[in-house]
C-alpha positions in Angstrom: 99.4 0.4 -8.8 100.9 -2.6 -6.9 103.1 -5.3 -7.2 99.6 -7.9 -8.2 98.1 -5.2 -10.5 102.3 -5.1 -12.3 102.1 -8.9 -12.5 99.0 -8.7 -13.7 100.0 -6.7 -16.5 103.0 -8.6 -17.6 101.4 -11.7 -18.3 98.7 -9.6 -20.3 101.5 -8.6 -22.0 102.6 -11.9 -23.3 99.2 -13.7 -23.3 96.2 -11.3 -24.4 93.6 -13.9 -24.5 95.0 -15.4 -21.0 91.8 -16.8 -18.7 91.2 -14.7 -15.7 91.6 -17.6 -14.1 94.8 -19.0 -15.9 95.9 -15.7 -14.5 95.4 -15.1 -11.0 97.2 -18.8 -10.6 99.9 -17.8 -12.5 100.1 -14.4 -10.0 98.8 -16.3 -6.8 95.5 -14.2 -6.0 91.6 -15.7 -6.3 90.3 -15.1 -9.8 87.4 -12.7 -8.5 90.0 -10.3 -7.0 92.3 -11.1 -10.1 88.9 -9.8 -12.7 88.1 -6.9 -10.7 92.0 -5.5 -11.3 91.7 -5.9 -14.5 88.4 -4.4 -15.2 90.3 -1.2 -13.2 93.1 -1.7 -15.0 91.0 -1.2 -18.5 89.0 1.1 -16.7 91.6 3.6 -15.8 93.4 3.5 -18.9 96.5 1.9 -18.1 94.9 -0.8 -20.8 93.6 0.2 -23.2 92.6 -3.2 -25.2 93.6 -6.0 -26.8 93.8 -7.5 -30.8 95.5 -9.9 -32.5 99.2 -9.9 -33.7 99.5 -10.7 -37.3 102.0 -11.5 -39.6 102.2 -9.3 -42.2 103.8 -11.3 -45.3 100.5 -14.3 -44.3 98.4 -11.5 -45.8 100.0 -10.1 -47.8 101.4 -7.6 -46.9 105.5 -8.6 -47.1 107.5 -5.5 -47.7 106.9 -2.8 -45.0 109.6 1.1 -45.8 109.4 4.0 -42.8 109.1 6.9 -44.3 110.6 10.5 -42.4 107.9 13.5 -43.1 108.6 17.1 -43.0 105.8 19.7 -43.4 106.3 23.2 -45.2 104.1 23.9 -42.0 103.0 23.1 -39.0 99.9 24.9 -39.9 98.5 21.7 -41.7 99.7 19.7 -38.5 96.2 18.6 -37.4 94.6 17.7 -41.2 98.0 15.4 -42.0 97.7 13.7 -38.6 93.7 12.8 -40.1 94.8 11.9 -43.1 97.4 9.3 -41.8 94.9 8.3 -38.8 93.1 7.8 -42.4 95.2 5.8 -44.0 94.9 1.8 -43.4 98.1 0.7 -45.1 100.0 2.9 -42.4 100.3 0.6 -39.6 102.5 3.5 -37.3 102.9 6.9 -37.1 104.8 9.7 -34.1 104.9 12.9 -34.1 109.1 13.4 -33.8 111.0 16.7 -31.5 112.7 18.5 -33.8 113.8 17.6 -37.6 111.5 15.4 -39.5 108.4 16.0 -37.8 107.0 12.3 -38.4 108.0 8.8 -39.5 105.3 6.2 -40.8 105.1 3.0 -40.8 103.9 1.8 -43.5 102.7 -1.7 -44.8 102.5 -2.9 -48.9 102.2 -6.2 -50.8 106.0 -5.4 -52.7 108.0 -2.5 -54.2 105.6 -1.9 -57.0 102.8 -1.3 -54.6 105.0 0.7 -52.4 105.9 2.9 -54.9 102.3 3.7 -56.0 101.6 4.2 -52.4 103.8 6.6 -52.0 103.1 8.3 -55.7 99.0 8.3 -55.0 99.1 8.6 -51.1 102.4 9.5 -49.2 102.9 12.7 -51.3 99.2 14.0 -51.6 99.3 14.4 -47.7 98.3 17.2 -46.7 101.2 20.0 -46.3 104.5 17.5 -46.9 107.3 19.4 -48.4 109.6 16.0 -47.9 109.8 12.7 -48.1 112.8 10.0 -47.2 111.5 6.4 -47.5 113.6 3.8 -46.0 113.0 -0.4 -46.5 113.0 -2.2 -43.2 115.6 -5.5 -44.3 113.8 -7.7 -41.0 112.4 -6.7 -37.9 114.6 -7.8 -34.5 112.4 -6.6 -31.9 109.0 -5.9 -32.3 106.1 -5.5 -29.9 107.8 -5.5 -27.2 106.7 -6.2 -23.4 107.1 -2.8 -21.2 108.8 -3.1 -18.1 106.2 -2.8 -15.9 
């Protein structure tokens, strides 16, 4: 990966919908080579996808919680991970080194809805021993640009 690839990545992180023409003008490369580089970065798995960023509160999901999960044992690790992947209100999940085992980012309509999600979904995830929730007051920095 060279400096032109890094410049492409930096620009695409800021605007994933930028046209190849506009992108090539910004980085000082003609359109065809710019387009080829984008395709190669996608093929190599450096660029893994494109998506719209949606304001959760504008779609009725203004409540956000971070949930720390400790499993009883590692026997149900894969089942837990598969169940988490299927649950649409869990939007991020990280397996952690040490205690707790996982960090989940969960969205809900409001506190009452989150309580139902907690009782009906989170508690029933395979292998769960302990859940600790904290409410997000405000996001200060999210979807940060990677320093490429």
